[in-house]
Backbone as CSV, one residue per row, in Angstrom:
resi,resn,N_x,N_y,N_z,CA_x,CA_y,CA_z,C_x,C_y,C_z
1,MET,-19.680,-3.675,-16.225,-18.613,-4.387,-15.828,-18.262,-4.046,-14.425
2,GLU,-18.190,-5.116,-13.527,-17.907,-4.882,-12.126,-16.449,-4.778,-11.842
3,ARG,-16.137,-3.954,-10.865,-14.720,-3.731,-10.450,-14.588,-3.820,-8.908
4,VAL,-13.733,-4.650,-8.439,-13.533,-4.905,-7.011,-12.084,-4.680,-6.600
5,THR,-11.855,-4.580,-5.336,-10.511,-4.459,-4.780,-10.175,-5.704,-3.932
6,VAL,-8.956,-6.302,-4.252,-8.607,-7.410,-3.465,-7.228,-7.220,-2.900
7,GLN,-7.048,-7.492,-1.553,-5.673,-7.266,-0.998,-4.783,-8.411,-1.328
8,ALA,-3.591,-8.142,-1.558,-2.575,-9.107,-1.855,-1.247,-8.734,-1.276
9,LYS,-0.338,-9.730,-1.249,1.007,-9.396,-0.782,2.050,-10.161,-1.629
10,ARG,3.230,-9.628,-1.674,4.271,-10.276,-2.493,4.658,-11.489,-1.619
11,ARG,5.124,-12.485,-2.367,5.694,-13.597,-1.652,7.067,-13.972,-2.156
12,ASP,7.897,-14.276,-1.193,9.317,-14.518,-1.521,9.614,-15.919,-1.785
13,GLY,9.091,-16.864,-0.981,9.350,-18.199,-1.195,8.586,-18.839,-2.345
14,LEU,9.249,-19.564,-3.213,8.567,-20.176,-4.375,8.545,-21.737,-4.249
15,GLY,9.046,-22.244,-3.154,9.196,-23.771,-3.022,7.792,-24.350,-2.577
16,LYS,7.708,-25.730,-2.690,6.445,-26.390,-2.365,6.058,-26.174,-0.876
17,ASN,7.054,-26.192,-0.022,6.768,-25.941,1.433,6.140,-24.586,1.662
18,GLN,6.564,-23.624,1.003,6.130,-22.209,1.115,4.682,-22.137,0.699
19,VAL,4.429,-22.819,-0.472,3.054,-22.807,-1.082,2.105,-23.615,-0.086
20,ARG,2.480,-24.682,0.399,1.624,-25.396,1.328,1.332,-24.606,2.570
21,ARG,2.270,-23.872,3.088,2.140,-23.034,4.225,1.194,-21.886,3.885
22,LEU,1.204,-21.382,2.689,0.232,-20.319,2.446,-1.224,-20.814,2.315
23,ARG,-1.342,-21.958,1.694,-2.717,-22.581,1.628,-3.303,-22.972,2.984
24,ARG,-2.388,-23.409,3.876,-2.825,-23.737,5.244,-3.391,-22.422,5.905
25,ASP,-2.807,-21.300,5.598,-3.163,-19.968,6.190,-4.365,-19.321,5.496
26,GLY,-5.009,-20.000,4.512,-6.114,-19.470,3.830,-5.788,-18.532,2.673
27,LEU,-4.517,-18.631,2.164,-3.997,-17.874,1.075,-3.843,-18.660,-0.145
28,ILE,-4.002,-18.064,-1.376,-3.752,-18.679,-2.636,-2.583,-18.030,-3.300
29,PRO,-1.647,-18.981,-3.660,-0.424,-18.338,-4.389,-0.844,-18.005,-5.772
30,GLY,-0.199,-16.999,-6.318,-0.463,-16.543,-7.648,0.696,-15.829,-8.237
31,ILE,0.491,-15.246,-9.497,1.458,-14.538,-10.122,0.850,-13.454,-10.969
32,VAL,1.455,-12.303,-11.034,0.940,-11.176,-11.792,1.934,-10.895,-12.966
33,TYR,1.417,-10.916,-14.219,2.345,-10.576,-15.385,1.519,-9.762,-16.330
34,GLY,2.282,-9.101,-17.174,1.614,-8.285,-18.134,2.652,-7.557,-19.090
35,ARG,2.150,-6.806,-20.049,3.055,-6.198,-21.010,3.887,-5.200,-20.330
36,GLY,5.235,-5.382,-20.614,6.210,-4.360,-20.172,6.600,-4.516,-18.663
37,SER,6.240,-5.531,-17.980,6.588,-5.707,-16.509,7.027,-7.088,-16.280
38,ASP,7.799,-7.183,-15.294,8.285,-8.542,-14.824,7.257,-9.215,-14.022
39,PRO,7.190,-10.568,-14.068,6.216,-11.296,-13.245,6.484,-11.101,-11.769
40,VAL,5.369,-10.996,-11.047,5.531,-10.708,-9.620,4.690,-11.825,-8.870
41,PRO,5.416,-12.693,-7.967,4.697,-13.641,-7.192,3.861,-13.045,-6.137
42,VAL,2.652,-13.468,-6.009,1.733,-12.786,-4.944,0.948,-13.892,-4.263
43,ALA,0.290,-13.430,-3.125,-0.631,-14.387,-2.472,-1.796,-13.573,-2.117
44,VAL,-3.060,-14.040,-2.336,-4.271,-13.451,-2.049,-5.137,-14.269,-1.166
45,GLU,-6.052,-13.645,-0.457,-6.956,-14.379,0.427,-7.963,-15.205,-0.397
46,SER,-8.017,-16.477,-0.061,-8.949,-17.354,-0.757,-10.393,-16.862,-0.736
47,LYS,-10.898,-16.436,0.381,-12.285,-15.896,0.487,-12.530,-14.689,-0.436
48,ALA,-11.566,-13.739,-0.400,-11.717,-12.559,-1.241,-11.761,-12.772,-2.678
49,LEU,-10.833,-13.758,-3.140,-10.792,-14.107,-4.554,-12.094,-14.791,-4.993
50,ARG,-12.544,-15.705,-4.158,-13.845,-16.447,-4.473,-15.050,-15.373,-4.641
51,ALA,-15.099,-14.471,-3.733,-16.165,-13.438,-3.697,-16.026,-12.580,-5.000
52,ALA,-14.812,-12.338,-5.454,-14.673,-11.553,-6.704,-15.122,-12.226,-7.932
53,LEU,-14.832,-13.520,-7.915,-15.222,-14.386,-9.123,-16.753,-14.725,-9.087
54,HIS,-17.467,-14.511,-7.999,-18.824,-14.750,-7.898,-19.702,-13.551,-8.221
55,THR,-19.063,-12.540,-8.691,-19.921,-11.370,-9.142,-20.570,-11.637,-10.506
56,THR,-21.373,-10.759,-10.998,-22.104,-11.038,-12.267,-21.100,-11.070,-13.397
57,SER,-19.975,-10.414,-13.252,-18.941,-10.386,-14.308,-18.136,-11.725,-14.416
58,GLY,-18.192,-12.466,-13.330,-17.477,-13.818,-13.321,-15.969,-13.627,-13.558
59,MET,-15.426,-14.405,-14.544,-14.019,-14.457,-14.822,-13.533,-13.112,-15.375
60,ASN,-14.434,-12.224,-15.892,-14.219,-10.933,-16.543,-14.111,-9.822,-15.557
61,VAL,-14.287,-10.081,-14.285,-14.342,-9.018,-13.292,-12.967,-8.208,-13.276
62,LEU,-13.024,-6.992,-13.168,-11.821,-6.128,-13.068,-11.433,-6.145,-11.536
63,ILE,-10.119,-6.425,-11.307,-9.664,-6.448,-9.937,-8.558,-5.466,-9.712
64,ASP,-8.788,-4.571,-8.798,-7.648,-3.676,-8.357,-6.891,-4.418,-7.217
65,LEU,-5.803,-4.911,-7.618,-4.957,-5.741,-6.752,-4.066,-4.806,-5.882
66,ALA,-4.329,-4.686,-4.593,-3.574,-3.868,-3.755,-2.400,-4.640,-3.039
67,LEU,-1.234,-4.325,-3.400,-0.072,-5.009,-2.844,0.329,-4.332,-1.580
68,ALA,0.284,-5.022,-0.481,0.479,-4.469,0.843,1.896,-4.331,1.261
69,ASN,2.781,-4.655,0.478,4.201,-4.619,0.838,4.867,-3.220,0.622
70,GLY,5.086,-2.515,1.623,5.820,-1.249,1.578,5.140,-0.122,0.870
71,ASP,5.265,-0.144,-0.510,4.879,1.044,-1.298,3.453,1.122,-1.662
72,ARG,2.648,0.073,-1.116,1.196,0.091,-1.329,0.867,0.214,-2.795
73,GLU,1.597,-0.514,-3.654,1.381,-0.497,-5.099,-0.015,-1.272,-5.470
74,SER,-0.720,-0.688,-6.413,-1.958,-1.173,-6.902,-1.875,-1.408,-8.358
75,ARG,-2.450,-2.601,-8.776,-2.478,-2.913,-10.290,-3.950,-3.341,-10.579
76,THR,-4.391,-2.986,-11.739,-5.715,-3.390,-12.249,-5.387,-4.666,-13.061
77,VAL,-6.066,-5.757,-12.605,-5.748,-6.977,-13.257,-7.028,-7.751,-13.630
78,MET,-6.933,-8.816,-14.505,-7.987,-9.719,-14.761,-7.501,-11.085,-14.502
79,VAL,-8.356,-12.023,-14.134,-7.966,-13.476,-13.912,-7.724,-13.999,-15.305
80,LYS,-6.476,-14.582,-15.523,-6.219,-15.235,-16.766,-6.322,-16.708,-16.649
81,ASP,-6.084,-17.270,-15.542,-6.076,-18.679,-15.455,-6.236,-19.150,-14.020
82,LEU,-6.947,-20.270,-13.763,-7.168,-20.788,-12.443,-6.748,-22.287,-12.472
83,GLN,-6.070,-22.671,-11.393,-5.843,-24.104,-11.196,-6.636,-24.582,-9.957
84,ARG,-7.177,-25.721,-10.028,-7.943,-26.254,-9.053,-7.553,-27.667,-8.612
85,ASP,-7.855,-27.945,-7.401,-7.611,-29.293,-6.878,-8.626,-30.257,-7.540
86,ILE,-8.016,-31.449,-8.121,-8.839,-32.318,-8.965,-9.909,-32.973,-8.248
87,PHE,-9.919,-33.036,-6.826,-10.854,-33.722,-6.082,-11.756,-32.676,-5.386
88,LEU,-11.254,-31.735,-4.671,-12.090,-30.816,-3.882,-12.511,-29.512,-4.750
89,ARG,-11.850,-29.362,-5.930,-12.102,-28.305,-6.848,-11.840,-26.916,-6.143
90,ASN,-11.030,-26.849,-5.087,-10.636,-25.659,-4.563,-9.546,-25.034,-5.392
91,ILE,-9.491,-23.647,-5.408,-8.485,-22.956,-6.167,-7.106,-23.101,-5.520
92,THR,-6.142,-23.514,-6.286,-4.805,-23.840,-5.757,-3.730,-22.836,-6.270
93,HIS,-4.120,-22.156,-7.391,-3.267,-21.090,-8.005,-3.993,-20.318,-8.972
94,VAL,-3.554,-18.982,-9.008,-4.264,-18.047,-9.848,-3.166,-17.204,-10.663
95,ASP,-3.458,-16.974,-11.892,-2.631,-16.120,-12.828,-3.420,-14.843,-13.047
96,PHE,-2.811,-13.724,-12.698,-3.429,-12.377,-12.955,-2.722,-11.831,-14.181
97,TYR,-3.479,-11.095,-15.038,-2.871,-10.410,-16.108,-3.146,-8.923,-15.931
98,ALA,-2.019,-8.185,-15.828,-2.189,-6.695,-15.545,-2.615,-6.012,-16.843
99,ILE,-3.628,-5.117,-16.768,-4.155,-4.528,-17.995,-4.067,-3.017,-17.941
100,ASP,-4.251,-2.346,-19.040,-4.224,-0.923,-19.232,-5.649,-0.627,-19.550
101,LEU,-6.359,0.262,-18.818,-7.755,0.500,-19.010,-8.003,1.273,-20.403
102,THR,-6.925,1.784,-21.025,-7.016,2.469,-22.243,-6.670,1.570,-23.410
103,ARG,-6.361,0.316,-23.237,-6.035,-0.504,-24.333,-7.090,-1.679,-24.337
104,THR,-7.375,-2.111,-25.609,-8.387,-3.186,-25.705,-7.894,-4.587,-25.226
105,VAL,-8.713,-5.362,-24.866,-8.395,-6.747,-24.401,-9.427,-7.655,-25.010
106,GLU,-9.100,-8.971,-25.005,-9.939,-10.013,-25.465,-10.522,-10.764,-24.298
107,ALA,-11.814,-11.035,-24.359,-12.439,-11.815,-23.211,-13.560,-12.695,-23.734
108,HIS,-13.838,-13.778,-23.033,-14.910,-14.624,-23.413,-16.156,-14.145,-22.703
109,VAL,-17.234,-14.050,-23.421,-18.444,-13.557,-22.849,-19.600,-14.591,-22.996
110,PRO,-20.364,-14.932,-22.027,-21.355,-15.933,-22.090,-22.641,-15.481,-22.996
111,ILE,-23.207,-16.466,-23.587,-24.364,-16.157,-24.416,-25.651,-16.603,-23.574
112,THR,-26.629,-15.697,-23.578,-27.856,-16.039,-22.889,-28.974,-16.113,-23.925
113,PHE,-29.701,-17.216,-23.939,-30.874,-17.478,-24.757,-32.240,-17.136,-24.059
114,VAL,-32.978,-16.383,-24.712,-34.324,-16.002,-24.107,-35.387,-16.431,-25.159
115,GLY,-36.661,-16.579,-24.642,-37.783,-16.880,-25.367,-37.907,-18.327,-25.599
116,HIS,-38.999,-18.756,-26.331,-39.286,-20.184,-26.546,-39.419,-20.378,-28.033
117,ALA,-38.555,-21.108,-28.727,-38.564,-21.249,-30.078,-39.733,-21.915,-30.689
118,ALA,-40.295,-21.293,-31.721,-41.442,-22.016,-32.411,-41.145,-23.397,-32.860
119,GLY,-39.945,-23.631,-33.259,-39.598,-25.060,-33.755,-39.694,-26.062,-32.644
120,ILE,-39.553,-25.641,-31.436,-39.652,-26.671,-30.311,-41.141,-27.140,-30.206
121,ALA,-42.098,-26.132,-30.406,-43.476,-26.537,-30.342,-43.864,-27.482,-31.506
122,GLU,-43.113,-27.458,-32.561,-43.335,-28.350,-33.655,-42.587,-29.653,-33.523
123,GLY,-42.005,-29.894,-32.422,-41.266,-31.162,-32.225,-39.825,-31.152,-32.330
124,GLY,-39.259,-29.960,-32.687,-37.791,-29.794,-32.771,-37.082,-29.782,-31.451
125,VAL,-35.757,-29.906,-31.576,-34.926,-29.865,-30.337,-33.875,-28.838,-30.470
126,PHE,-33.772,-28.008,-29.478,-32.823,-26.902,-29.375,-31.507,-27.429,-28.945
127,GLU,-30.470,-27.314,-29.802,-29.163,-27.823,-29.438,-28.140,-26.566,-29.446
128,VAL,-27.482,-26.412,-28.276,-26.543,-25.387,-28.204,-25.025,-25.888,-28.425
129,HIS,-24.376,-25.207,-29.414,-23.013,-25.555,-29.821,-22.025,-24.698,-29.200
130,LEU,-22.421,-23.497,-28.867,-21.334,-22.561,-28.406,-22.051,-21.691,-27.226
131,ARG,-21.520,-21.716,-26.058,-22.051,-21.067,-24.902,-21.380,-19.686,-24.571
132,GLU,-20.392,-19.371,-25.318,-19.659,-18.083,-25.154,-18.965,-17.699,-26.431
133,ILE,-18.712,-16.402,-26.597,-17.957,-15.965,-27.808,-16.804,-15.061,-27.287
134,LEU,-15.791,-14.963,-28.093,-14.656,-14.181,-27.834,-14.825,-12.799,-28.435
135,VAL,-14.748,-11.708,-27.505,-14.775,-10.346,-28.076,-13.575,-9.578,-27.702
136,ARG,-13.522,-8.417,-28.423,-12.410,-7.460,-28.123,-12.945,-6.096,-27.881
137,CYS,-12.520,-5.489,-26.794,-13.001,-4.104,-26.462,-12.175,-3.603,-25.347
138,LEU,-12.471,-2.428,-24.847,-11.849,-1.771,-23.699,-12.256,-2.551,-22.482
139,PRO,-11.503,-2.690,-21.433,-11.801,-3.460,-20.226,-13.087,-3.036,-19.604
140,MET,-13.479,-1.778,-19.503,-14.593,-1.359,-18.899,-15.904,-1.493,-19.774
141,GLN,-15.703,-1.928,-21.020,-16.865,-2.112,-21.933,-17.201,-3.621,-22.173
142,ILE,-16.537,-4.551,-21.449,-16.839,-5.966,-21.630,-18.192,-6.282,-21.205
143,PRO,-19.008,-6.823,-21.972,-20.440,-7.047,-21.607,-20.474,-8.245,-20.626
144,GLU,-21.413,-8.217,-19.737,-21.583,-9.274,-18.825,-22.054,-10.550,-19.507
145,HIS,-22.926,-10.344,-20.540,-23.455,-11.453,-21.377,-24.022,-10.909,-22.583
146,ILE,-24.208,-11.677,-23.590,-24.825,-11.355,-24.891,-26.168,-12.186,-24.963
147,GLU,-27.230,-11.418,-25.170,-28.577,-12.024,-25.192,-29.050,-12.221,-26.598
148,PHE,-29.703,-13.433,-26.820,-30.309,-13.758,-28.186,-31.620,-14.200,-27.955
149,ASP,-32.633,-13.687,-28.616,-34.072,-14.149,-28.608,-34.206,-15.356,-29.675
150,ILE,-34.690,-16.479,-29.162,-34.670,-17.553,-30.052,-36.226,-17.835,-30.521
151,SER,-37.122,-16.897,-30.109,-38.592,-17.130,-30.410,-38.956,-17.421,-31.815
152,ALA,-38.356,-16.818,-32.789,-38.640,-16.960,-34.156,-38.000,-18.209,-34.859
153,LEU,-37.186,-18.966,-34.181,-36.430,-20.044,-34.872,-37.443,-21.181,-35.083
154,GLU,-37.349,-21.682,-36.389,-38.093,-22.885,-36.864,-37.129,-24.025,-36.881
155,VAL,-37.760,-25.233,-37.111,-36.988,-26.434,-37.267,-35.993,-26.322,-38.516
156,GLY,-34.810,-26.560,-38.344,-33.828,-26.415,-39.446,-33.085,-25.120,-39.416
157,ASP,-33.520,-24.125,-38.563,-32.808,-22.845,-38.428,-31.599,-23.023,-37.572
158,ALA,-30.628,-22.063,-37.767,-29.344,-22.117,-37.002,-29.017,-20.597,-36.676
159,ILE,-28.310,-20.486,-35.602,-27.746,-19.165,-35.184,-26.230,-19.176,-35.352
160,HIS,-25.723,-18.210,-36.077,-24.310,-18.101,-36.174,-23.702,-16.939,-35.443
161,ALA,-22.372,-16.964,-35.260,-21.764,-15.867,-34.516,-22.175,-14.472,-35.067
162,ARG,-22.273,-14.456,-36.324,-22.586,-13.176,-37.074,-24.007,-12.629,-36.753
163,ASP,-24.901,-13.582,-36.221,-26.172,-13.133,-35.907,-26.348,-12.410,-34.554
164,LEU,-25.387,-12.616,-33.755,-25.325,-12.056,-32.374,-25.137,-10.516,-32.503
165,VAL,-26.029,-9.859,-31.653,-25.942,-8.349,-31.652,-25.219,-7.945,-30.460
166,VAL,-24.061,-7.224,-30.653,-23.252,-6.683,-29.628,-23.209,-5.146,-29.621
167,PRO,-22.837,-4.554,-28.512,-22.736,-3.069,-28.483,-21.746,-2.615,-29.578
168,SER,-21.858,-1.420,-29.932,-21.077,-0.739,-31.015,-19.604,-0.680,-30.712
169,ASP,-19.249,-0.663,-29.432,-17.927,-0.517,-29.079,-17.322,-1.910,-28.674
170,VAL,-17.918,-2.966,-29.140,-17.440,-4.329,-28.917,-17.284,-5.025,-30.297
171,ALA,-16.170,-5.663,-30.532,-15.962,-6.459,-31.743,-15.954,-7.897,-31.392
172,VAL,-16.608,-8.708,-32.310,-16.654,-10.140,-32.069,-15.433,-10.723,-32.819
173,VAL,-14.623,-11.493,-32.055,-13.476,-12.147,-32.552,-13.818,-13.561,-33.034
174,THR,-14.743,-14.174,-32.486,-15.151,-15.575,-32.952,-15.560,-15.544,-34.472
175,PRO,-15.074,-16.531,-35.193,-15.392,-16.522,-36.600,-16.897,-16.410,-36.852
176,PRO,-17.296,-15.505,-37.825,-18.735,-15.192,-38.065,-19.534,-16.469,-38.395
177,GLU,-18.926,-17.459,-39.150,-19.635,-18.685,-39.605,-19.762,-19.649,-38.497
178,GLU,-19.222,-19.452,-37.313,-19.402,-20.353,-36.236,-20.759,-20.559,-35.824
179,VAL,-21.228,-21.882,-35.748,-22.526,-22.252,-35.279,-22.761,-22.087,-33.815
180,VAL,-23.682,-21.301,-33.384,-23.930,-21.086,-32.043,-24.966,-22.029,-31.437
181,ALA,-26.161,-22.189,-32.194,-27.204,-23.125,-31.812,-28.133,-23.427,-33.001
182,THR,-28.819,-24.610,-32.998,-29.677,-24.961,-34.009,-30.954,-25.559,-33.462
183,ILE,-31.924,-25.655,-34.365,-33.265,-26.351,-34.074,-33.259,-27.524,-34.977
184,VAL,-33.180,-28.817,-34.431,-33.043,-29.899,-35.226,-34.217,-30.921,-35.026
185,VAL,-34.398,-31.750,-35.987,-35.473,-32.756,-35.820,-34.979,-33.799,-34.942
186,PRO,-35.737,-34.220,-34.067,-35.164,-35.361,-33.020,-34.904,-36.604,-33.767
187,LYS,-33.847,-37.337,-33.302,-33.346,-38.545,-33.918,-34.334,-39.615,-33.483
188,VAL,-34.713,-40.526,-34.496,-35.576,-41.602,-34.230,-34.823,-42.754,-33.748
189,VAL,-35.112,-43.294,-32.563,-34.427,-44.391,-32.035,-35.234,-45.598,-32.342
190,GLU,-34.480,-46.571,-33.084,-35.181,-47.843,-33.474,-35.331,-48.755,-32.216
191,GLU,-36.619,-49.199,-32.161,-36.883,-50.080,-30.973,-36.470,-51.496,-31.236
192,ALA,-36.023,-52.076,-30.160,-35.533,-53.466,-30.283,-36.703,-54.426,-30.433
193,ALA,-36.592,-55.550,-31.102,-37.686,-56.485,-31.244,-38.047,-57.003,-29.919
194,PRO,-39.461,-57.106,-29.724,-40.008,-57.533,-28.424,-39.602,-59.029,-28.088
195,ALA,-39.311,-59.279,-26.905,-39.010,-60.721,-26.492,-40.226,-61.577,-26.698
196,PRO,-40.031,-62.851,-27.073,-41.262,-63.730,-27.206,-42.012,-63.964,-25.951
197,ALA,-43.232,-64.149,-26.041,-44.034,-64.396,-24.840,-43.617,-65.713,-24.205
198,PRO,-43.875,-65.862,-22.975,-43.501,-67.161,-22.268,-43.989,-68.357,-22.876
199,GLU,-45.372,-68.249,-23.345,-45.893,-69.479,-23.875,-45.258,-69.865,-25.204
200,ALA,-44.937,-68.852,-25.966,-44.282,-69.114,-27.329,-42.879,-69.657,-27.090
201,ALA,-42.165,-69.074,-26.027,-40.872,-69.536,-25.707,-40.868,-70.920,-25.283
202,ALA,-41.892,-71.306,-24.424,-42.018,-72.699,-24.035,-42.346,-73.572,-25.141
203,ALA,-43.196,-73.162,-26.104,-43.499,-74.038,-27.252,-42.254,-74.248,-28.054
204,ALA,-41.488,-73.140,-28.260,-40.326,-73.287,-29.101,-39.305,-74.127,-28.437
205,THR,-39.238,-74.123,-27.158,-38.311,-74.931,-26.415,-38.739,-76.466,-26.486
206,GLY,-40.070,-76.707,-26.555,-40.595,-78.010,-26.553,-40.528,-78.698,-27.917
207,GLU,-40.287,-77.883,-29.067,-40.291,-78.407,-30.361,-39.078,-79.352,-30.563
208,ALA,-37.965,-79.094,-29.920,-36.831,-79.910,-30.109,-36.892,-81.264,-29.483
209,PRO,-37.341,-81.391,-28.239,-37.594,-82.748,-27.740,-38.671,-83.453,-28.544
210,ALA,-39.705,-82.804,-28.910,-40.796,-83.482,-29.678,-40.280,-84.018,-30.966
211,ALA,-39.481,-83.179,-31.674,-38.886,-83.652,-32.954,-37.948,-84.838,-32.726
212,ALA,-37.208,-84.815,-31.699,-36.340,-85.919,-31.418,-37.075,-87.098,-31.111
213,ALA,-38.219,-87.085,-30.373,-39.071,-88.172,-30.100,-39.714,-88.785,-31.267
214,ALA,-40.158,-87.900,-32.146,-40.801,-88.340,-33.417,-39.728,-89.107,-34.254
215,ALA,-38.491,-88.611,-34.357,-37.510,-89.284,-35.070,-37.143,-90.609,-34.549
216,GLN,-37.066,-90.761,-33.273,-36.854,-91.969,-32.623,-37.942,-93.004,-32.855
217,ALA,-39.256,-92.547,-32.780,-40.365,-93.436,-33.160,-40.388,-93.816,-34.578
218,SER,-40.003,-92.963,-35.408,-39.985,-93.346,-36.892,-38.974,-94.407,-37.124
219,GLY,-37.746,-94.252,-36.446,-36.672,-95.271,-36.649,-37.099,-96.599,-36.080
220,GLU,-37.826,-96.636,-34.991,-38.258,-97.967,-34.400,-39.275,-98.604,-35.310
221,ALA,-40.111,-97.760,-35.962,-41.116,-98.334,-36.860,-40.467,-98.963,-38.091
222,LYS,-39.487,-98.304,-38.618,-38.735,-98.871,-39.744,-38.038,-100.169,-39.356
223,SER,-37.577,-100.272,-38.158,-36.810,-101.493,-37.774,-37.842,-102.504,-37.563
224,ALA,-39.050,-102.313,-37.193,-40.019,-103.372,-37.014,-40.579,-103.786,-38.300
225,ALA,-40.570,-103.010,-39.313,-41.180,-103.361,-40.674,-40.107,-104.113,-41.440
226,ALA,-38.903,-103.944,-41.243,-37.815,-104.641,-42.053,-37.865,-106.066,-41.681
227,PRO,-37.908,-107.088,-42.771,-37.934,-108.608,-42.544,-36.626,-109.016,-41.906
228,GLU,-36.763,-109.951,-41.050,-35.595,-110.519,-40.313,-34.958,-111.551,-41.256
229,LYS,-33.605,-111.517,-41.254,-32.874,-112.491,-42.104,-32.948,-113.835,-41.458
230,PRO,-33.266,-114.960,-42.322,-33.304,-116.311,-41.782,-31.970,-116.777,-41.277
231,GLU,-32.035,-117.522,-40.153,-30.792,-118.032,-39.712,-30.301,-119.162,-40.560
232,ARG,-28.940,-119.246,-40.880,-28.472,-120.406,-41.498,-28.394,-121.684,-40.634
233,PRO,-28.908,-122.791,-41.239,-28.824,-124.122,-40.372,-27.383,-124.520,-40.279
234,GLU,-27.216,-124.940,-39.051,-25.892,-125.391,-38.757,-25.582,-126.772,-39.448
235,LYS,-24.455,-127.018,-40.063,-24.066,-128.249,-40.672,-23.757,-129.227,-39.643
236,ALA,-24.301,-130.491,-39.895,-24.040,-131.607,-38.875,-22.662,-132.092,-39.082
237,LYS,-21.904,-132.258,-38.000,-20.583,-132.702,-38.153,-20.561,-134.213,-38.163
238,PRO,-19.883,-134.876,-39.095,-19.818,-136.362,-39.159,-19.198,-136.983,-37.972
239,GLU,-19.799,-138.027,-37.393,-19.267,-138.593,-36.303,-18.009,-139.394,-36.574
240,ALA,-17.056,-139.415,-35.703,-15.775,-140.113,-35.965,-16.092,-141.572,-35.740
241,PRO,-15.484,-142.512,-36.526,-15.566,-143.993,-36.379,-15.089,-144.476,-35.100
242,ALA,-15.774,-145.387,-34.499,-15.471,-145.884,-33.218,-14.178,-146.808,-33.322
243,LYS,-13.296,-146.560,-32.443,-12.056,-147.360,-32.487,-12.284,-148.797,-32.034
244,ALA,-11.599,-149.775,-32.821,-11.772,-151.260,-32.421,-11.149,-151.538,-31.193
245,GLU,-11.806,-152.366,-30.370,-11.168,-152.718,-29.046,-10.112,-153.709,-29.361
246,LYS,-8.947,-153.525,-28.595,-7.859,-154.463,-28.610,-8.252,-155.972,-28.133
247,GLY,-7.673,-156.934,-28.849,-7.844,-158.347,-28.497,-9.120,-158.914,-28.869
248,SER,-9.988,-158.172,-29.699,-11.242,-158.810,-30.108,-11.042,-159.631,-31.313
């Protein structure tokens, strides 16, 4: 477990303007709290905090926070929470938790998988369900990672939290039945029906006009075969009698 020293100073202003001023000066606002002590607003150098978090211990690094205000007070802390800018991902605020090196703490420890599973050679797929576990131990005994060899895993096998081997002075808090990883049979993806060939599509497209033309020709043939109805002869209208001339 790595242990580093980071310089810090108490901050008096808690308003937004004060916080913006700190960030412009390359400082990150934060707070220190812990059992039996009042919260203390602080500010730490952004570069120093990033360097501490990039050690092999990551978020579990032990930090001796040296407060430079007057009494030169120093507290051993762990990073409890980080707030980041949603776009730039820069750290905008940090919560430190003051710890006692003689009391146990809980910490999340990453799991490292080594080896090549036999089930993968058989066509299986290695799926990770849990990338870290929660442990309880003294601060100086927190493992940097927990290693598990997957070489013997076959298709259908699973790793549970109870299968992980940890040091004797470390207790696993994660439920023992929690699934860590599995070797599963790959899912079969149903293939979509192939699109028809251009010739077939063209033939299918031409069937409709051809059918319409055939129906039209059939209708014309029926019309030609049907006998025409004879026309009725017009009845001759009787001629009106000629009028007699006057004076004859």
